[in-house]
C-alpha positions as CSV (number, residue, x, y, z in Angstrom):
1,X,0.0,0.0,0.0
2,X,0.9,3.6,-0.5
3,X,1.6,5.8,2.6
4,X,2.4,9.5,3.0
5,X,3.9,11.8,5.7
6,X,2.3,15.3,5.7
7,X,2.7,18.4,7.9
8,X,-0.4,19.7,9.7
9,X,-1.1,22.1,6.9
10,X,-1.0,19.4,4.3
11,X,2.5,19.7,2.8
12,X,3.9,16.3,1.9
13,X,7.2,15.4,3.4
14,X,7.7,11.9,2.3
15,X,5.8,8.9,0.6
16,X,6.5,5.2,0.1
17,X,4.8,2.3,-1.8
18,X,5.7,-1.1,-0.5
19,X,4.5,-3.6,-3.1
20,X,5.6,-6.7,-1.1
21,X,2.8,-6.0,1.3
22,X,-0.5,-7.6,0.7
23,X,-3.7,-5.6,0.9
24,X,-5.4,-8.4,2.9
25,X,-4.9,-8.0,6.7
26,X,-3.1,-4.6,5.9
27,X,-1.2,-2.3,8.3
28,X,-2.2,-2.6,11.9
29,X,-0.1,0.3,13.4
30,X,2.2,3.1,12.4
31,X,4.7,5.3,14.2
32,X,6.6,8.4,13.2
33,X,9.8,8.9,15.1
34,X,11.3,12.2,16.0
35,X,13.7,12.2,13.1
36,X,10.9,11.8,10.7
37,X,11.4,8.1,10.0
38,X,8.4,5.7,9.9
39,X,7.9,2.3,11.4
40,X,5.0,0.1,10.2
41,X,3.4,-3.1,11.6
42,X,1.5,-5.2,9.3
43,X,1.6,-8.4,7.2
44,X,2.6,-9.9,3.9
45,X,1.3,-12.8,2.0
46,X,3.4,-16.0,2.8
47,X,3.0,-19.7,1.8
48,X,-0.2,-21.6,2.0
49,X,-2.4,-18.6,2.1
50,X,-1.0,-17.4,5.4
51,X,0.2,-13.9,6.3
52,X,3.5,-13.3,8.2
53,X,3.4,-10.4,10.9
54,X,6.0,-7.8,9.8
55,X,8.0,-4.8,11.0
56,X,9.1,-2.4,8.3
57,X,11.2,0.7,8.8
58,X,11.5,3.8,6.5
59,X,13.8,6.7,6.5
60,X,12.6,10.3,6.6
61,X,12.8,10.3,2.7
62,X,10.5,7.3,2.5
63,X,13.2,4.8,1.5
64,X,12.9,1.3,3.0
65,X,15.7,0.9,5.6
66,X,14.8,-2.7,6.7
67,X,12.1,-5.4,7.2
68,X,11.8,-8.0,9.9
69,X,9.4,-11.0,10.3
70,X,8.0,-11.0,13.8
71,X,5.9,-14.2,13.7
72,X,5.6,-16.5,10.8
73,X,1.9,-17.1,9.8
74,X,0.8,-14.7,12.5
75,X,-0.4,-11.8,10.3
76,X,-3.9,-13.1,9.9
77,X,-6.5,-12.8,12.7
78,X,-4.0,-11.0,14.9
79,X,-3.4,-7.7,16.4
80,X,0.0,-6.0,16.5
81,X,0.6,-2.8,18.4
82,X,3.5,-0.5,19.3
83,X,3.9,-0.2,23.1
84,X,6.2,1.9,25.2
85,X,8.6,-1.1,25.5
86,X,8.5,-2.2,21.9
87,X,5.9,-4.3,20.1
88,X,3.0,-6.6,21.3
89,X,1.4,-9.1,19.2
90,X,-1.7,-11.2,20.0
91,X,-2.7,-14.1,17.7
92,X,-1.5,-17.4,16.5
93,X,1.7,-18.0,14.5
94,X,2.4,-20.9,12.0
95,X,4.2,-23.0,14.6
96,X,3.0,-21.3,17.8
97,X,-0.2,-21.4,19.7
98,X,-2.6,-18.6,20.5
99,X,-1.1,-16.1,22.8
100,X,0.6,-12.8,23.5
101,X,4.0,-12.2,22.0
102,X,6.2,-9.3,23.1
103,X,9.2,-7.9,21.1
104,X,11.7,-5.1,21.6
105,X,11.9,-2.0,19.4
106,X,14.0,-3.9,16.8
107,X,11.5,-6.8,16.6
108,X,13.4,-9.4,18.7
109,X,11.0,-11.5,20.7
110,X,11.5,-10.9,24.5
111,X,8.5,-12.8,25.9
112,X,5.4,-14.8,25.3
113,X,2.5,-16.1,27.2
114,X,-0.2,-18.7,26.0
115,X,-3.9,-17.6,26.0
116,X,-5.6,-19.9,28.5
117,X,-9.1,-19.5,26.9
118,X,-8.7,-20.7,23.3
119,X,-12.4,-20.2,22.6
120,X,-12.5,-16.5,23.4
121,X,-10.0,-14.0,22.3
122,X,-9.8,-10.2,22.1
123,X,-11.7,-8.6,19.3
124,X,-10.0,-5.2,20.0
125,X,-6.6,-4.3,21.5
126,X,-5.3,-0.9,22.6
127,X,-2.3,0.4,24.4
128,X,-3.0,1.8,27.9
129,X,0.1,3.1,29.6
130,X,2.5,0.2,30.0
131,X,-0.2,-2.3,29.6
132,X,-2.6,-3.6,26.8
133,X,-6.4,-3.5,27.3
134,X,-8.9,-5.6,25.1
135,X,-12.4,-6.5,24.5
136,X,-12.9,-10.3,24.6
137,X,-15.8,-11.9,23.1
138,X,-18.0,-14.2,25.3
139,X,-20.8,-16.4,24.6
140,X,-24.2,-14.9,23.8
141,X,-22.7,-11.7,22.2
142,X,-21.4,-10.3,25.7
143,X,-17.8,-9.2,26.1
144,X,-15.5,-8.4,28.9
145,X,-12.7,-5.8,29.2
146,X,-9.3,-7.3,30.1
147,X,-5.9,-5.9,31.1
148,X,-2.7,-7.5,29.9
149,X,0.6,-6.3,31.3
150,X,3.6,-6.1,29.0
151,X,6.3,-6.1,31.8
152,X,6.9,-8.1,34.9
153,X,6.1,-11.8,35.7
154,X,2.5,-11.5,34.5
155,X,3.5,-10.1,31.1
156,X,1.2,-11.3,28.3
157,X,-1.4,-12.8,30.6
158,X,-4.8,-11.5,31.8
159,X,-4.3,-9.6,35.1
160,X,-7.9,-8.3,35.4
161,X,-11.3,-8.9,33.9
162,X,-14.4,-6.7,34.1
163,X,-17.9,-8.1,34.5
164,X,-19.6,-9.2,31.3
165,X,-21.1,-6.2,29.3
166,X,-22.0,-5.5,25.7
167,X,-18.8,-3.4,24.7
168,X,-18.7,-1.5,21.5
169,X,-15.2,0.1,21.6
170,X,-12.3,0.9,23.9
171,X,-10.1,4.0,24.4
172,X,-7.4,4.9,26.8
173,X,-8.2,7.9,29.0
174,X,-6.5,9.7,31.9
175,X,-8.6,7.8,34.4
176,X,-8.1,4.3,32.9
177,X,-9.7,2.4,30.1
178,X,-12.9,3.9,28.7
179,X,-15.5,1.7,27.1
180,X,-18.6,2.4,25.0
181,X,-21.3,0.1,26.5
182,X,-24.7,-0.7,25.1
183,X,-27.5,-1.1,27.5
184,X,-31.2,-1.7,27.3
185,X,-33.8,0.2,29.5
186,X,-37.0,-1.3,30.9
187,X,-38.9,-0.5,27.7
188,X,-36.5,-2.3,25.5
189,X,-34.8,0.8,24.1
190,X,-31.0,0.8,23.5
191,X,-28.7,3.4,24.9
192,X,-24.9,3.8,24.8
193,X,-23.1,4.7,27.9
194,X,-19.4,5.7,28.6
195,X,-17.9,3.6,31.4
196,X,-14.4,4.0,32.7
197,X,-12.5,1.2,34.5
198,X,-9.7,2.6,36.7
199,X,-6.1,1.3,36.4
200,X,-5.3,-1.0,39.2
């Protein structure tokens, strides 16, 4: 896909077109550094119809500086995010089970933790401080908000779960993780509420 770097008033500073990347799962996260360079997380088509999870780096002029495979076969049905410590990936690799995989800034794996509940996985992940927060699908259409640390002995595991709810979206906020929650009143009408879960 094509990408461009623009100033606030629309002046183009750099652009790039990486034809190796597949338009399937696409780019999952992007980060511009202070020197104007760009780092992209996404996937590219591999063998047997699978997608590898990739880290690509570009210079301020849009020239590709390097590319690294994070997890083979992990680019489909997974989520990859930049974190303050490096990179976090949730999903399943070609030769690895479903779980949370942590990498440093250069894409070297620093830790992994299996996902205990193989039936229910996060449908959305965000970065919240030093942790990850996610919406996990439950039976019957309900969801729960979970917190996944990225450092310490519990890194990659679920450290906290909310009660079941009908969650629509997540966002990090100064007070914690904010969720849009759908509720029905006594007359059967739907309403959307904003609910914030404080950081532990």
